[in-house]
mmJSON file of the N, C-alpha and C atoms, coordinates in Angstrom:
{"data_MODEL":{"atom_site":{
"group_PDB":["ATOM","ATOM","ATOM","ATOM","ATOM","ATOM","ATOM","ATOM","ATOM","ATOM","ATOM","ATOM","ATOM","ATOM","ATOM","ATOM","ATOM","ATOM","ATOM","ATOM","ATOM","ATOM","ATOM","ATOM","ATOM","ATOM","ATOM","ATOM","ATOM","ATOM","ATOM","ATOM","ATOM","ATOM","ATOM","ATOM","ATOM","ATOM","ATOM","ATOM","ATOM","ATOM","ATOM","ATOM","ATOM","ATOM","ATOM","ATOM","ATOM","ATOM","ATOM","ATOM","ATOM","ATOM","ATOM","ATOM","ATOM","ATOM","ATOM","ATOM","ATOM","ATOM","ATOM","ATOM","ATOM","ATOM","ATOM","ATOM","ATOM","ATOM","ATOM","ATOM","ATOM","ATOM","ATOM","ATOM","ATOM","ATOM","ATOM","ATOM","ATOM","ATOM","ATOM","ATOM","ATOM","ATOM","ATOM","ATOM","ATOM","ATOM","ATOM","ATOM","ATOM","ATOM","ATOM","ATOM","ATOM","ATOM","ATOM","ATOM","ATOM","ATOM","ATOM","ATOM","ATOM","ATOM","ATOM","ATOM","ATOM","ATOM","ATOM","ATOM","ATOM","ATOM","ATOM","ATOM","ATOM","ATOM","ATOM","ATOM","ATOM","ATOM","ATOM","ATOM","ATOM","ATOM","ATOM","ATOM","ATOM","ATOM","ATOM","ATOM","ATOM","ATOM","ATOM","ATOM","ATOM","ATOM","ATOM","ATOM","ATOM","ATOM","ATOM","ATOM","ATOM","ATOM","ATOM","ATOM","ATOM","ATOM","ATOM","ATOM","ATOM","ATOM","ATOM","ATOM","ATOM","ATOM","ATOM","ATOM","ATOM","ATOM","ATOM","ATOM","ATOM","ATOM","ATOM","ATOM","ATOM","ATOM","ATOM","ATOM","ATOM","ATOM","ATOM","ATOM","ATOM","ATOM","ATOM","ATOM","ATOM","ATOM","ATOM","ATOM","ATOM","ATOM","ATOM","ATOM","ATOM","ATOM","ATOM","ATOM","ATOM","ATOM","ATOM","ATOM","ATOM","ATOM","ATOM","ATOM","ATOM","ATOM","ATOM","ATOM","ATOM","ATOM","ATOM","ATOM","ATOM","ATOM","ATOM","ATOM","ATOM","ATOM","ATOM","ATOM","ATOM","ATOM","ATOM"],
"id":[1,2,3,4,5,6,7,8,9,10,11,12,13,14,15,16,17,18,19,20,21,22,23,24,25,26,27,28,29,30,31,32,33,34,35,36,37,38,39,40,41,42,43,44,45,46,47,48,49,50,51,52,53,54,55,56,57,58,59,60,61,62,63,64,65,66,67,68,69,70,71,72,73,74,75,76,77,78,79,80,81,82,83,84,85,86,87,88,89,90,91,92,93,94,95,96,97,98,99,100,101,102,103,104,105,106,107,108,109,110,111,112,113,114,115,116,117,118,119,120,121,122,123,124,125,126,127,128,129,130,131,132,133,134,135,136,137,138,139,140,141,142,143,144,145,146,147,148,149,150,151,152,153,154,155,156,157,158,159,160,161,162,163,164,165,166,167,168,169,170,171,172,173,174,175,176,177,178,179,180,181,182,183,184,185,186,187,188,189,190,191,192,193,194,195,196,197,198,199,200,201,202,203,204,205,206,207,208,209,210,211,212,213,214,215,216,217,218,219],
"type_symbol":["N","C","C","N","C","C","N","C","C","N","C","C","N","C","C","N","C","C","N","C","C","N","C","C","N","C","C","N","C","C","N","C","C","N","C","C","N","C","C","N","C","C","N","C","C","N","C","C","N","C","C","N","C","C","N","C","C","N","C","C","N","C","C","N","C","C","N","C","C","N","C","C","N","C","C","N","C","C","N","C","C","N","C","C","N","C","C","N","C","C","N","C","C","N","C","C","N","C","C","N","C","C","N","C","C","N","C","C","N","C","C","N","C","C","N","C","C","N","C","C","N","C","C","N","C","C","N","C","C","N","C","C","N","C","C","N","C","C","N","C","C","N","C","C","N","C","C","N","C","C","N","C","C","N","C","C","N","C","C","N","C","C","N","C","C","N","C","C","N","C","C","N","C","C","N","C","C","N","C","C","N","C","C","N","C","C","N","C","C","N","C","C","N","C","C","N","C","C","N","C","C","N","C","C","N","C","C","N","C","C","N","C","C","N","C","C","N","C","C"],
"label_atom_id":["N","CA","C","N","CA","C","N","CA","C","N","CA","C","N","CA","C","N","CA","C","N","CA","C","N","CA","C","N","CA","C","N","CA","C","N","CA","C","N","CA","C","N","CA","C","N","CA","C","N","CA","C","N","CA","C","N","CA","C","N","CA","C","N","CA","C","N","CA","C","N","CA","C","N","CA","C","N","CA","C","N","CA","C","N","CA","C","N","CA","C","N","CA","C","N","CA","C","N","CA","C","N","CA","C","N","CA","C","N","CA","C","N","CA","C","N","CA","C","N","CA","C","N","CA","C","N","CA","C","N","CA","C","N","CA","C","N","CA","C","N","CA","C","N","CA","C","N","CA","C","N","CA","C","N","CA","C","N","CA","C","N","CA","C","N","CA","C","N","CA","C","N","CA","C","N","CA","C","N","CA","C","N","CA","C","N","CA","C","N","CA","C","N","CA","C","N","CA","C","N","CA","C","N","CA","C","N","CA","C","N","CA","C","N","CA","C","N","CA","C","N","CA","C","N","CA","C","N","CA","C","N","CA","C","N","CA","C","N","CA","C","N","CA","C","N","CA","C","N","CA","C","N","CA","C"],
"label_alt_id":[null,null,null,null,null,null,null,null,null,null,null,null,null,null,null,null,null,null,null,null,null,null,null,null,null,null,null,null,null,null,null,null,null,null,null,null,null,null,null,null,null,null,null,null,null,null,null,null,null,null,null,null,null,null,null,null,null,null,null,null,null,null,null,null,null,null,null,null,null,null,null,null,null,null,null,null,null,null,null,null,null,null,null,null,null,null,null,null,null,null,null,null,null,null,null,null,null,null,null,null,null,null,null,null,null,null,null,null,null,null,null,null,null,null,null,null,null,null,null,null,null,null,null,null,null,null,null,null,null,null,null,null,null,null,null,null,null,null,null,null,null,null,null,null,null,null,null,null,null,null,null,null,null,null,null,null,null,null,null,null,null,null,null,null,null,null,null,null,null,null,null,null,null,null,null,null,null,null,null,null,null,null,null,null,null,null,null,null,null,null,null,null,null,null,null,null,null,null,null,null,null,null,null,null,null,null,null,null,null,null,null,null,null,null,null,null,null,null,null],
"label_comp_id":["MET","MET","MET","SER","SER","SER","GLU","GLU","GLU","VAL","VAL","VAL","CYS","CYS","CYS","GLN","GLN","GLN","VAL","VAL","VAL","ASP","ASP","ASP","THR","THR","THR","SER","SER","SER","VAL","VAL","VAL","ASN","ASN","ASN","ALA","ALA","ALA","THR","THR","THR","VAL","VAL","VAL","SER","SER","SER","MET","MET","MET","ALA","ALA","ALA","LEU","LEU","LEU","THR","THR","THR","LEU","LEU","LEU","GLN","GLN","GLN","GLN","GLN","GLN","TYR","TYR","TYR","ASN","ASN","ASN","ALA","ALA","ALA","GLY","GLY","GLY","GLN","GLN","GLN","GLN","GLN","GLN","ALA","ALA","ALA","GLN","GLN","GLN","MET","MET","MET","SER","SER","SER","LEU","LEU","LEU","LEU","LEU","LEU","LYS","LYS","LYS","ASP","ASP","ASP","ALA","ALA","ALA","LEU","LEU","LEU","GLU","GLU","GLU","ILE","ILE","ILE","GLN","GLN","GLN","ALA","ALA","ALA","ASN","ASN","ASN","GLN","GLN","GLN","VAL","VAL","VAL","SER","SER","SER","GLU","GLU","GLU","ILE","ILE","ILE","MET","MET","MET","ALA","ALA","ALA","SER","SER","SER","ALA","ALA","ALA","ALA","ALA","ALA","PRO","PRO","PRO","LYS","LYS","LYS","ASP","ASP","ASP","SER","SER","SER","LEU","LEU","LEU","ALA","ALA","ALA","SER","SER","SER","THR","THR","THR","GLY","GLY","GLY","THR","THR","THR","ILE","ILE","ILE","GLY","GLY","GLY","THR","THR","THR","ARG","ARG","ARG","ILE","ILE","ILE","ASN","ASN","ASN","ALA","ALA","ALA","TYR","TYR","TYR","ALA","ALA","ALA"],
"label_asym_id":["A","A","A","A","A","A","A","A","A","A","A","A","A","A","A","A","A","A","A","A","A","A","A","A","A","A","A","A","A","A","A","A","A","A","A","A","A","A","A","A","A","A","A","A","A","A","A","A","A","A","A","A","A","A","A","A","A","A","A","A","A","A","A","A","A","A","A","A","A","A","A","A","A","A","A","A","A","A","A","A","A","A","A","A","A","A","A","A","A","A","A","A","A","A","A","A","A","A","A","A","A","A","A","A","A","A","A","A","A","A","A","A","A","A","A","A","A","A","A","A","A","A","A","A","A","A","A","A","A","A","A","A","A","A","A","A","A","A","A","A","A","A","A","A","A","A","A","A","A","A","A","A","A","A","A","A","A","A","A","A","A","A","A","A","A","A","A","A","A","A","A","A","A","A","A","A","A","A","A","A","A","A","A","A","A","A","A","A","A","A","A","A","A","A","A","A","A","A","A","A","A","A","A","A","A","A","A","A","A","A","A","A","A","A","A","A","A","A","A"],
"label_entity_id":["1","1","1","1","1","1","1","1","1","1","1","1","1","1","1","1","1","1","1","1","1","1","1","1","1","1","1","1","1","1","1","1","1","1","1","1","1","1","1","1","1","1","1","1","1","1","1","1","1","1","1","1","1","1","1","1","1","1","1","1","1","1","1","1","1","1","1","1","1","1","1","1","1","1","1","1","1","1","1","1","1","1","1","1","1","1","1","1","1","1","1","1","1","1","1","1","1","1","1","1","1","1","1","1","1","1","1","1","1","1","1","1","1","1","1","1","1","1","1","1","1","1","1","1","1","1","1","1","1","1","1","1","1","1","1","1","1","1","1","1","1","1","1","1","1","1","1","1","1","1","1","1","1","1","1","1","1","1","1","1","1","1","1","1","1","1","1","1","1","1","1","1","1","1","1","1","1","1","1","1","1","1","1","1","1","1","1","1","1","1","1","1","1","1","1","1","1","1","1","1","1","1","1","1","1","1","1","1","1","1","1","1","1","1","1","1","1","1","1"],
"label_seq_id":[1,1,1,2,2,2,3,3,3,4,4,4,5,5,5,6,6,6,7,7,7,8,8,8,9,9,9,10,10,10,11,11,11,12,12,12,13,13,13,14,14,14,15,15,15,16,16,16,17,17,17,18,18,18,19,19,19,20,20,20,21,21,21,22,22,22,23,23,23,24,24,24,25,25,25,26,26,26,27,27,27,28,28,28,29,29,29,30,30,30,31,31,31,32,32,32,33,33,33,34,34,34,35,35,35,36,36,36,37,37,37,38,38,38,39,39,39,40,40,40,41,41,41,42,42,42,43,43,43,44,44,44,45,45,45,46,46,46,47,47,47,48,48,48,49,49,49,50,50,50,51,51,51,52,52,52,53,53,53,54,54,54,55,55,55,56,56,56,57,57,57,58,58,58,59,59,59,60,60,60,61,61,61,62,62,62,63,63,63,64,64,64,65,65,65,66,66,66,67,67,67,68,68,68,69,69,69,70,70,70,71,71,71,72,72,72,73,73,73],
"pdbx_PDB_ins_code":[null,null,null,null,null,null,null,null,null,null,null,null,null,null,null,null,null,null,null,null,null,null,null,null,null,null,null,null,null,null,null,null,null,null,null,null,null,null,null,null,null,null,null,null,null,null,null,null,null,null,null,null,null,null,null,null,null,null,null,null,null,null,null,null,null,null,null,null,null,null,null,null,null,null,null,null,null,null,null,null,null,null,null,null,null,null,null,null,null,null,null,null,null,null,null,null,null,null,null,null,null,null,null,null,null,null,null,null,null,null,null,null,null,null,null,null,null,null,null,null,null,null,null,null,null,null,null,null,null,null,null,null,null,null,null,null,null,null,null,null,null,null,null,null,null,null,null,null,null,null,null,null,null,null,null,null,null,null,null,null,null,null,null,null,null,null,null,null,null,null,null,null,null,null,null,null,null,null,null,null,null,null,null,null,null,null,null,null,null,null,null,null,null,null,null,null,null,null,null,null,null,null,null,null,null,null,null,null,null,null,null,null,null,null,null,null,null,null,null],
"Cartn_x":[122.148,121.635,120.719,119.979,119.047,119.798,121.001,121.801,122.251,122.601,123.015,121.848,120.673,119.472,119.154,119.318,119.059,120.071,121.335,122.373,122.09,121.71,121.394,120.208,119.197,118.04,118.44,119.307,119.78,120.565,121.407,122.184,121.244,120.276,119.313,118.524,118.129,117.388,118.261,119.528,120.45,120.664,120.851,121.035,119.77,118.63,117.358,117.179,117.511,117.393,118.366,119.562,120.547,120.052,119.471,118.939,117.754,116.907,115.765,116.241,117.229,117.77,118.448,119.098,119.742,118.701,117.59,116.512,115.893,115.708,115.137,116.056,117.359,118.317,118.323,118.186,118.142,116.909,115.782,114.564,114.717,115.334,115.56,116.473,117.501,118.42,117.704,116.82,116.062,115.145,114.5,113.614,114.402,115.575,116.389,116.886,117.218,117.647,116.512,115.311,114.147,113.866,113.957,113.743,114.792,116.04,117.114,116.865,116.459,116.159,115.008,113.957,112.806,113.207,114.037,114.478,115.365,116.198,117.04,116.182,115.145,114.242,113.533,113.051,112.379,113.332,114.557,115.532,115.798,115.907,116.115,114.92,113.719,112.516,112.43,112.748,112.715,113.761,114.936,115.985,115.534,114.867,114.357,113.292,112.403,111.356,111.956,112.923,113.553,114.321,114.962,115.704,114.745,113.591,112.641,111.954,111.88,111.232,112.187,113.473,114.461,114.262,114.448,114.272,115.314,114.863,115.758,116.462,115.802,116.353,117.265,118.368,119.283,118.976,119.556,119.359,120.013,119.466,120.057,121.448,122.337,123.699,123.941,123.042,123.183,121.839,121.876,120.636,120.334,119.215,118.856,117.788,117.148,116.087,116.511,116.305,116.54,117.953,118.813,120.19,120.344,119.414,119.493,118.276,117.175,115.946,115.442,114.97,114.43,113.112,113.126,111.94,111.042,111.424,110.605,109.378,109.456,108.332,107.231],
"Cartn_y":[63.742,63.996,65.213,65.412,66.545,67.872,67.882,69.112,69.48,68.527,68.766,69.334,68.812,69.28,70.713,71.04,72.4,73.372,73.003,73.855,74.069,72.996,73.084,74.026,73.948,74.824,76.263,76.468,77.807,78.407,77.613,78.076,78.405,77.557,77.804,79.079,79.302,80.516,81.756,81.66,82.781,83.09,82.069,82.262,82.837,82.331,82.838,84.311,84.688,86.082,86.958,86.467,87.244,87.467,86.464,86.613,87.575,87.501,88.41,89.851,90.083,91.434,91.926,91.032,91.405,91.861,91.146,91.536,92.863,93.039,94.286,95.465,95.283,96.349,96.699,95.703,95.964,96.798,96.488,97.27,98.695,98.849,100.187,101.013,100.38,101.091,101.545,100.715,101.091,102.269,102.244,103.344,104.633,104.541,105.733,106.314,105.459,105.933,106.667,106.127,106.768,108.107,108.154,109.403,110.435,110.02,110.939,111.535,110.698,111.179,112.182,111.879,112.777,114.116,114.09,115.331,116.157,115.492,116.217,116.891,116.196,116.78,117.996,117.866,118.991,120.159,119.88,120.956,121.691,120.953,121.595,122.452,121.956,122.721,123.994,123.903,125.088,126.094,125.613,126.518,127.25,126.532,127.162,128.204,127.886,128.831,130.075,129.867,131.004,131.874,131.245,132.012,132.827,132.263,132.993,134.112,133.986,135.004,136.117,135.933,136.943,138.201,139.349,140.594,140.705,141.125,141.255,142.618,143.606,144.963,145.158,145.815,146.104,147.491,147.789,149.098,150.182,151.362,152.5,152.767,153.191,153.46,154.957,155.787,157.234,157.819,159.014,159.685,159.488,160.036,159.983,158.939,158.412,157.414,156.094,155.042,153.708,153.199,153.89,153.402,152.409,152.422,151.496,150.564,151.041,150.26,150.167,148.993,148.819,149.581,150.671,151.522,151.067,150.026,149.547,148.808,148.222,147.476,148.425],
"Cartn_z":[129.458,128.131,128.124,129.209,129.246,129.299,129.9,129.916,128.512,127.708,126.334,125.543,125.786,125.092,125.495,126.781,127.252,126.667,126.585,126.014,124.53,123.853,122.432,122.215,123.051,122.953,123.223,124.179,124.497,123.339,122.712,121.562,120.41,120.17,119.103,119.361,120.591,120.935,120.736,121.101,120.928,119.453,118.66,117.221,116.603,117.01,116.497,116.848,118.058,118.483,117.697,117.458,116.691,115.262,114.651,113.294,113.268,114.286,114.372,114.511,115.354,115.526,114.252,113.53,112.275,111.254,111.169,110.258,110.687,111.979,112.505,112.169,112.357,112.058,110.576,109.725,108.285,107.942,108.55,108.341,108.843,109.985,110.549,109.642,109.106,108.213,106.95,106.424,105.23,105.537,106.691,107.074,107.295,107.908,108.136,106.819,105.88,104.567,103.867,103.939,103.343,104.017,105.336,106.07,105.692,105.582,105.207,103.823,102.878,101.53,101.551,102.31,102.398,103.014,104.044,104.686,103.758,102.973,102.007,100.938,100.477,99.486,100.079,101.31,101.962,102.167,102.543,102.747,101.443,100.351,99.05,98.661,98.917,98.589,99.42,100.702,101.563,101.108,100.726,100.235,98.974,98.08,96.865,97.183,98.114,98.501,99.139,100.028,100.703,99.701,98.738,97.736,96.865,96.558,95.721,96.499,97.818,98.635,99.049,98.845,99.231,98.391,98.999,98.24,97.133,95.991,94.837,94.823,95.406,95.403,96.602,96.374,97.463,98.028,99.159,99.772,98.917,99.031,98.312,98.868,98.008,98.461,98.659,98.169,98.349,98.749,99.276,99.667,101.133,101.555,102.97,103.259,102.235,102.457,101.812,102.557,102.01,102.116,102.844,102.97,104.112,105.067,106.201,106.292,105.769,105.78,104.349,103.98,102.644,102.54,101.839,101.706,100.564,99.844,98.725,99.241,100.406,100.955,101.265],
"occupancy":[1.0,1.0,1.0,1.0,1.0,1.0,1.0,1.0,1.0,1.0,1.0,1.0,1.0,1.0,1.0,1.0,1.0,1.0,1.0,1.0,1.0,1.0,1.0,1.0,1.0,1.0,1.0,1.0,1.0,1.0,1.0,1.0,1.0,1.0,1.0,1.0,1.0,1.0,1.0,1.0,1.0,1.0,1.0,1.0,1.0,1.0,1.0,1.0,1.0,1.0,1.0,1.0,1.0,1.0,1.0,1.0,1.0,1.0,1.0,1.0,1.0,1.0,1.0,1.0,1.0,1.0,1.0,1.0,1.0,1.0,1.0,1.0,1.0,1.0,1.0,1.0,1.0,1.0,1.0,1.0,1.0,1.0,1.0,1.0,1.0,1.0,1.0,1.0,1.0,1.0,1.0,1.0,1.0,1.0,1.0,1.0,1.0,1.0,1.0,1.0,1.0,1.0,1.0,1.0,1.0,1.0,1.0,1.0,1.0,1.0,1.0,1.0,1.0,1.0,1.0,1.0,1.0,1.0,1.0,1.0,1.0,1.0,1.0,1.0,1.0,1.0,1.0,1.0,1.0,1.0,1.0,1.0,1.0,1.0,1.0,1.0,1.0,1.0,1.0,1.0,1.0,1.0,1.0,1.0,1.0,1.0,1.0,1.0,1.0,1.0,1.0,1.0,1.0,1.0,1.0,1.0,1.0,1.0,1.0,1.0,1.0,1.0,1.0,1.0,1.0,1.0,1.0,1.0,1.0,1.0,1.0,1.0,1.0,1.0,1.0,1.0,1.0,1.0,1.0,1.0,1.0,1.0,1.0,1.0,1.0,1.0,1.0,1.0,1.0,1.0,1.0,1.0,1.0,1.0,1.0,1.0,1.0,1.0,1.0,1.0,1.0,1.0,1.0,1.0,1.0,1.0,1.0,1.0,1.0,1.0,1.0,1.0,1.0,1.0,1.0,1.0,1.0,1.0,1.0],
"B_iso_or_equiv":[0.0,0.0,0.0,0.0,0.0,0.0,0.0,0.0,0.0,0.0,0.0,0.0,0.0,0.0,0.0,0.0,0.0,0.0,0.0,0.0,0.0,0.0,0.0,0.0,0.0,0.0,0.0,0.0,0.0,0.0,0.0,0.0,0.0,0.0,0.0,0.0,0.0,0.0,0.0,0.0,0.0,0.0,0.0,0.0,0.0,0.0,0.0,0.0,0.0,0.0,0.0,0.0,0.0,0.0,0.0,0.0,0.0,0.0,0.0,0.0,0.0,0.0,0.0,0.0,0.0,0.0,0.0,0.0,0.0,0.0,0.0,0.0,0.0,0.0,0.0,0.0,0.0,0.0,0.0,0.0,0.0,0.0,0.0,0.0,0.0,0.0,0.0,0.0,0.0,0.0,0.0,0.0,0.0,0.0,0.0,0.0,0.0,0.0,0.0,0.0,0.0,0.0,0.0,0.0,0.0,0.0,0.0,0.0,0.0,0.0,0.0,0.0,0.0,0.0,0.0,0.0,0.0,0.0,0.0,0.0,0.0,0.0,0.0,0.0,0.0,0.0,0.0,0.0,0.0,0.0,0.0,0.0,0.0,0.0,0.0,0.0,0.0,0.0,0.0,0.0,0.0,0.0,0.0,0.0,0.0,0.0,0.0,0.0,0.0,0.0,0.0,0.0,0.0,0.0,0.0,0.0,0.0,0.0,0.0,0.0,0.0,0.0,0.0,0.0,0.0,0.0,0.0,0.0,0.0,0.0,0.0,0.0,0.0,0.0,0.0,0.0,0.0,0.0,0.0,0.0,0.0,0.0,0.0,0.0,0.0,0.0,0.0,0.0,0.0,0.0,0.0,0.0,0.0,0.0,0.0,0.0,0.0,0.0,0.0,0.0,0.0,0.0,0.0,0.0,0.0,0.0,0.0,0.0,0.0,0.0,0.0,0.0,0.0,0.0,0.0,0.0,0.0,0.0,0.0],
"pdbx_formal_charge":[null,null,null,null,null,null,null,null,null,null,null,null,null,null,null,null,null,null,null,null,null,null,null,null,null,null,null,null,null,null,null,null,null,null,null,null,null,null,null,null,null,null,null,null,null,null,null,null,null,null,null,null,null,null,null,null,null,null,null,null,null,null,null,null,null,null,null,null,null,null,null,null,null,null,null,null,null,null,null,null,null,null,null,null,null,null,null,null,null,null,null,null,null,null,null,null,null,null,null,null,null,null,null,null,null,null,null,null,null,null,null,null,null,null,null,null,null,null,null,null,null,null,null,null,null,null,null,null,null,null,null,null,null,null,null,null,null,null,null,null,null,null,null,null,null,null,null,null,null,null,null,null,null,null,null,null,null,null,null,null,null,null,null,null,null,null,null,null,null,null,null,null,null,null,null,null,null,null,null,null,null,null,null,null,null,null,null,null,null,null,null,null,null,null,null,null,null,null,null,null,null,null,null,null,null,null,null,null,null,null,null,null,null,null,null,null,null,null,null],
"auth_seq_id":[1,1,1,2,2,2,3,3,3,4,4,4,5,5,5,6,6,6,7,7,7,8,8,8,9,9,9,10,10,10,11,11,11,12,12,12,13,13,13,14,14,14,15,15,15,16,16,16,17,17,17,18,18,18,19,19,19,20,20,20,21,21,21,22,22,22,23,23,23,24,24,24,25,25,25,26,26,26,27,27,27,28,28,28,29,29,29,30,30,30,31,31,31,32,32,32,33,33,33,34,34,34,35,35,35,36,36,36,37,37,37,38,38,38,39,39,39,40,40,40,41,41,41,42,42,42,43,43,43,44,44,44,45,45,45,46,46,46,47,47,47,48,48,48,49,49,49,50,50,50,51,51,51,52,52,52,53,53,53,54,54,54,55,55,55,56,56,56,57,57,57,58,58,58,59,59,59,60,60,60,61,61,61,62,62,62,63,63,63,64,64,64,65,65,65,66,66,66,67,67,67,68,68,68,69,69,69,70,70,70,71,71,71,72,72,72,73,73,73],
"auth_comp_id":["MET","MET","MET","SER","SER","SER","GLU","GLU","GLU","VAL","VAL","VAL","CYS","CYS","CYS","GLN","GLN","GLN","VAL","VAL","VAL","ASP","ASP","ASP","THR","THR","THR","SER","SER","SER","VAL","VAL","VAL","ASN","ASN","ASN","ALA","ALA","ALA","THR","THR","THR","VAL","VAL","VAL","SER","SER","SER","MET","MET","MET","ALA","ALA","ALA","LEU","LEU","LEU","THR","THR","THR","LEU","LEU","LEU","GLN","GLN","GLN","GLN","GLN","GLN","TYR","TYR","TYR","ASN","ASN","ASN","ALA","ALA","ALA","GLY","GLY","GLY","GLN","GLN","GLN","GLN","GLN","GLN","ALA","ALA","ALA","GLN","GLN","GLN","MET","MET","MET","SER","SER","SER","LEU","LEU","LEU","LEU","LEU","LEU","LYS","LYS","LYS","ASP","ASP","ASP","ALA","ALA","ALA","LEU","LEU","LEU","GLU","GLU","GLU","ILE","ILE","ILE","GLN","GLN","GLN","ALA","ALA","ALA","ASN","ASN","ASN","GLN","GLN","GLN","VAL","VAL","VAL","SER","SER","SER","GLU","GLU","GLU","ILE","ILE","ILE","MET","MET","MET","ALA","ALA","ALA","SER","SER","SER","ALA","ALA","ALA","ALA","ALA","ALA","PRO","PRO","PRO","LYS","LYS","LYS","ASP","ASP","ASP","SER","SER","SER","LEU","LEU","LEU","ALA","ALA","ALA","SER","SER","SER","THR","THR","THR","GLY","GLY","GLY","THR","THR","THR","ILE","ILE","ILE","GLY","GLY","GLY","THR","THR","THR","ARG","ARG","ARG","ILE","ILE","ILE","ASN","ASN","ASN","ALA","ALA","ALA","TYR","TYR","TYR","ALA","ALA","ALA"],
"auth_asym_id":["A","A","A","A","A","A","A","A","A","A","A","A","A","A","A","A","A","A","A","A","A","A","A","A","A","A","A","A","A","A","A","A","A","A","A","A","A","A","A","A","A","A","A","A","A","A","A","A","A","A","A","A","A","A","A","A","A","A","A","A","A","A","A","A","A","A","A","A","A","A","A","A","A","A","A","A","A","A","A","A","A","A","A","A","A","A","A","A","A","A","A","A","A","A","A","A","A","A","A","A","A","A","A","A","A","A","A","A","A","A","A","A","A","A","A","A","A","A","A","A","A","A","A","A","A","A","A","A","A","A","A","A","A","A","A","A","A","A","A","A","A","A","A","A","A","A","A","A","A","A","A","A","A","A","A","A","A","A","A","A","A","A","A","A","A","A","A","A","A","A","A","A","A","A","A","A","A","A","A","A","A","A","A","A","A","A","A","A","A","A","A","A","A","A","A","A","A","A","A","A","A","A","A","A","A","A","A","A","A","A","A","A","A","A","A","A","A","A","A"],
"auth_atom_id":["N","CA","C","N","CA","C","N","CA","C","N","CA","C","N","CA","C","N","CA","C","N","CA","C","N","CA","C","N","CA","C","N","CA","C","N","CA","C","N","CA","C","N","CA","C","N","CA","C","N","CA","C","N","CA","C","N","CA","C","N","CA","C","N","CA","C","N","CA","C","N","CA","C","N","CA","C","N","CA","C","N","CA","C","N","CA","C","N","CA","C","N","CA","C","N","CA","C","N","CA","C","N","CA","C","N","CA","C","N","CA","C","N","CA","C","N","CA","C","N","CA","C","N","CA","C","N","CA","C","N","CA","C","N","CA","C","N","CA","C","N","CA","C","N","CA","C","N","CA","C","N","CA","C","N","CA","C","N","CA","C","N","CA","C","N","CA","C","N","CA","C","N","CA","C","N","CA","C","N","CA","C","N","CA","C","N","CA","C","N","CA","C","N","CA","C","N","CA","C","N","CA","C","N","CA","C","N","CA","C","N","CA","C","N","CA","C","N","CA","C","N","CA","C","N","CA","C","N","CA","C","N","CA","C","N","CA","C","N","CA","C","N","CA","C","N","CA","C","N","CA","C","N","CA","C"],
"pdbx_PDB_model_num":[1,1,1,1,1,1,1,1,1,1,1,1,1,1,1,1,1,1,1,1,1,1,1,1,1,1,1,1,1,1,1,1,1,1,1,1,1,1,1,1,1,1,1,1,1,1,1,1,1,1,1,1,1,1,1,1,1,1,1,1,1,1,1,1,1,1,1,1,1,1,1,1,1,1,1,1,1,1,1,1,1,1,1,1,1,1,1,1,1,1,1,1,1,1,1,1,1,1,1,1,1,1,1,1,1,1,1,1,1,1,1,1,1,1,1,1,1,1,1,1,1,1,1,1,1,1,1,1,1,1,1,1,1,1,1,1,1,1,1,1,1,1,1,1,1,1,1,1,1,1,1,1,1,1,1,1,1,1,1,1,1,1,1,1,1,1,1,1,1,1,1,1,1,1,1,1,1,1,1,1,1,1,1,1,1,1,1,1,1,1,1,1,1,1,1,1,1,1,1,1,1,1,1,1,1,1,1,1,1,1,1,1,1,1,1,1,1,1,1]
}}}
């Protein structure tokens, strides 16, 4: 009878551990989703900043100055 009780306890412990890991994984997935959203927002903000900082003037197409280096700076 004691062997049956030990097996039953072992099964219960295994099931309990599986449920605990399932809850932990669900929490991890929620955190990863939140992190992914935050990183996407930051990437969009950086893209907007970089686009606004890009030079609006192009290089000169004729002449001897400003055809290879932006002389407006």
